Phi, psi and omega in degrees: 000011176299319181299319179295323177294316181297330176297331180276335187251341181248151173306134184289149167242147181298128180289347182265325186226342180091359177296140174286154171120340183198152181299320176218121183287159182301318178296324176295319185295320179299320176291328174294312183267056189293304181191099177306126186193161174293133175220075179282155175287158181227114004281158176265141180286158178303137172071019179287132173293162178302128185257124173249151177212163176281330188194182171273157178278080182201168175058227180298323183299308185299314180293321176298316176296316177298323181295319180283329191271320192246343188241015169078012180274065186295346181294345178281354180302317181296321177299307177301332181287324178292319179301311181300318182299320180294322178293321177291322175299319176301311181299313181293320177296321180295333173266007180051042170265138184210156177287135183275126186294324185277324187250345184075010179257174178257130181224171184260115167305143181239018186283339182228175183297327179292317179302312180299322182288317182291323182293319179296323184284325192231338186080196178283160182245094179288161164076204187267165172254122181258124175266111185252111180284146174290123179291142169276153178294143186305317182297327182289313177301318175298312179294323181281332182089356177202172175261086194306312186294313183298326177295308184288334172302311182293320180298315180298315177298323177299319179290323181289323172303319176296336181267008175095005177266142182281080189234141169219153176279139180224091182286068192265358183247150174220162173283130181272343179200166177288148176231156177289154171308133177284338191295137177082004177269148176281173178297323177294317183288324180291320171303317179293320182294330189260354184304122180064026184277333184253150177223156179271126182292129181303135177083350187278343177300337182284351177289343181264051177233074187297334183230024176092349183278169182279160175286123184268319182199158180246130165253118176287148182228132167220173178281319187228141161248134183244275181271338186087000186295314184300314181293321178297321180290322177296321178299320178302312184299314179293317176305315178299335175280356176105006186254152173282142176231081181276342186217157173231142172229141181225164170288316180216163185232132179281125181297124188234146167224159183302324177296314180297324178303329179281353172239068187298341177295339184281358185280164182280151175288153176093356178283149174242000000 
């Protein structure tokens, strides 16, 4: 936690480039919020929700995420929450989902091709939207001194509610068993390592009701998507509990190719 204390007493330096004056300078922020868009892994695991992210996991985005997640710069949480909120709003808008004025529910507009395709694939999206963070291993949370994804999920949900969206953070998942460190594993190995790793905490689904309505759909949240194995396993657990999981959102996505997947040692440290 030394980095967090230094952020309070010393002039801040940009976590993306090291320039003094701000936690993240305008140029690095622009790089991080490059373009919210679908960035699925290739190959994608079966049943992976549509994955949206703000940017690729490189440059300033990678340095900022590592500073927040691994180096104790917890003051970056509000900025990363805002990035996640932008990704969530862009993903929902692309699927033409909006709060209905008369019912307070979220429905699918059918005015354009995107709305028609979303409606055809899923129909209306009733009830509330739950932002469900992918849980960290308890040992990792103890080592870091905080739950990085849980914190920025909660912050993003608050921002989206202020914009009129019926959203709540819903930490309904936990790890049901220990898993091996994912670093250096191929997509196939990661999927095997994570199989049946997550379970829904009994009674936690009720936390996703910011205005008393029922949960209509879940947006999974993680900081980075690499192979998609973690998000696919989280989606399986939530779906088995009876909720729809149409989308997953992350701050960044690791650029992947099938050739690169055959050489897992080439990945950057800190990916999940």
